[in-house]
C-alpha positions in Angstrom: -18.0 28.1 69.9 -15.6 28.5 66.7 -12.9 27.0 68.6 -14.9 23.9 69.5 -16.2 23.5 66.0 -12.7 23.7 64.6 -11.4 21.0 67.2 -14.2 18.8 66.4 -13.4 19.1 62.6 -9.7 18.6 63.2 -10.6 15.4 65.2 -13.0 14.3 62.4 -10.2 14.7 59.8 -7.9 13.0 62.0 -10.0 10.0 62.7 -10.6 9.5 58.7 -6.9 9.3 58.2 -6.4 6.3 60.6 -5.1 3.2 59.0 -7.7 0.6 58.5 -7.2 -2.9 60.1 -5.6 -5.3 57.6 -6.8 -8.8 57.0 -4.8 -11.7 55.9 -7.6 -13.7 54.3 -8.5 -13.4 50.6 -11.7 -12.4 49.4 -13.6 -15.4 47.7 -17.1 -15.5 46.7 -18.8 -18.4 44.7 -21.0 -17.0 42.1 -21.6 -20.1 40.2 -25.2 -20.5 41.6 -26.2 -17.3 39.8 -24.9 -18.4 36.3 -27.5 -18.9 33.9 -28.1 -22.4 32.5 -28.5 -22.9 28.8 -30.4 -25.9 27.3 -28.5 -27.5 24.3 -30.9 -29.3 22.0 -29.7 -32.9 21.6 -29.1 -32.7 17.8 -26.7 -29.7 18.2 -24.7 -31.2 21.0 -21.1 -31.9 20.7 -20.2 -35.7 20.3 -16.8 -36.1 22.3 -15.7 -38.7 19.7 -16.3 -36.9 16.3 -16.4 -33.3 17.5 -19.2 -30.7 16.7 -21.9 -31.9 14.4 -23.2 -29.7 11.7 -26.8 -29.1 11.7 -28.6 -27.5 8.7 -31.8 -25.9 9.5 -33.8 -23.3 7.9 -34.7 -20.5 10.1 -37.6 -18.1 9.2 -37.0 -14.5 10.4 -39.4 -13.2 12.9 -38.6 -9.5 12.6 -37.6 -8.4 9.2 -36.4 -5.0 8.3 -35.1 -5.7 4.9 -37.7 -3.4 3.2 -36.6 -0.5 5.5 -32.9 -1.1 4.9 -33.3 -1.4 1.3 -35.1 2.0 1.2 -32.4 3.7 3.3 -29.6 2.3 1.1 -31.4 3.2 -2.2 -31.6 6.9 -0.9 -27.9 6.8 0.1 -27.2 5.6 -3.3 -29.2 8.3 -5.1 -27.5 10.9 -2.9 -24.0 9.6 -3.7 -24.9 9.8 -7.6 -25.6 13.4 -7.2 -22.5 14.3 -5.1 -19.7 15.8 -7.0 -17.2 16.6 -3.9 -16.3 15.0 -0.9 -14.6 16.9 2.2 -11.1 15.9 2.4 -7.6 17.4 3.0 -4.5 18.8 0.9 -1.1 19.7 2.1 -0.3 23.5 1.4 3.4 24.2 1.1 3.1 27.8 -0.1 0.7 30.7 0.3 1.5 34.2 -0.7 1.1 37.0 -3.3 4.6 36.5 -4.9 4.1 34.4 -8.1 7.8 33.8 -8.7 8.2 32.5 -5.4 5.2 30.2 -5.8 6.6 28.8 -9.0 10.0 28.3 -7.4 8.3 26.5 -4.4 6.4 24.1 -7.0 9.8 23.6 -8.8 11.7 22.7 -5.6 8.9 20.1 -4.6 9.0 18.4 -7.7 12.9 17.9 -7.6 12.9 17.0 -4.0 9.8 14.7 -3.9 9.1 13.6 -7.5 6.3 11.0 -6.5 4.1 13.8 -5.5 2.7 16.3 -7.9 2.3 19.9 -6.9 -0.7 22.1 -8.1 -0.2 25.9 -8.5 -3.5 27.7 -7.8 -4.3 31.4 -7.8 -7.1 32.4 -5.5 -7.2 36.1 -5.7 -5.2 37.8 -4.1 -2.8 35.0 -3.4 -1.1 32.0 -5.0 -1.2 28.6 -3.4 0.8 25.6 -4.1 -0.9 22.3 -2.8 0.1 18.7 -2.8 -2.3 15.6 -2.9 -6.0 14.9 -2.2 -6.6 12.9 1.1 -9.9 11.8 2.4 -8.6 11.6 6.1 -5.8 13.4 8.2 -4.4 10.1 8.9 -3.9 9.3 5.4 -2.2 12.7 4.8 0.2 12.5 7.6 3.0 10.6 6.3 3.4 12.9 3.3 2.9 15.9 5.5 5.8 14.9 7.7 8.1 14.1 4.6 7.1 17.5 3.2 7.9 19.4 6.5 11.6 18.4 6.1 11.8 20.8 3.2 9.0 23.0 3.6 8.6 24.2 7.2 5.5 26.1 6.3 3.7 22.9 5.2 0.3 22.5 6.8 -2.8 20.3 6.3 -5.9 22.2 5.1 -9.4 21.1 4.6 -10.6 21.1 1.0 -13.3 19.7 -1.2 -12.1 16.8 -3.3 -13.8 16.3 -6.7 -15.2 12.8 -7.3 -14.6 11.3 -10.6 
């Protein structure tokens, strides 16, 4: 019984692998009968001699959402007035407990890349040297690549950026 089932399964797989008959005719189907037709009003039709005609008409909106949109925009505006910080990123080039090494790293950074300013922070129990304030990772990437040439430990870290 198992042998017959195995043979049947083998033949089924073999039959599925048989090459299909190839046809030389290319497939073509005319779908133009299903294409929707659009009726163009005569006053907006294109004149073949002068090109498109400008028609100025006033349109009264049927479904207005202006009041709802204004309410949402006002609430977003009020929220942004209260916000003091934004989620962003900074590049950390040093993190450790040695104060002298942190100061040397900051000095080295200002000498090698003078257009960026380094900030030395002490967050107990360690010192951090960070560079820049970026809103997106994409914005920070070019500076990160440039800093990694001199500081192999440079990483991108999330940080709250103060809004002025």
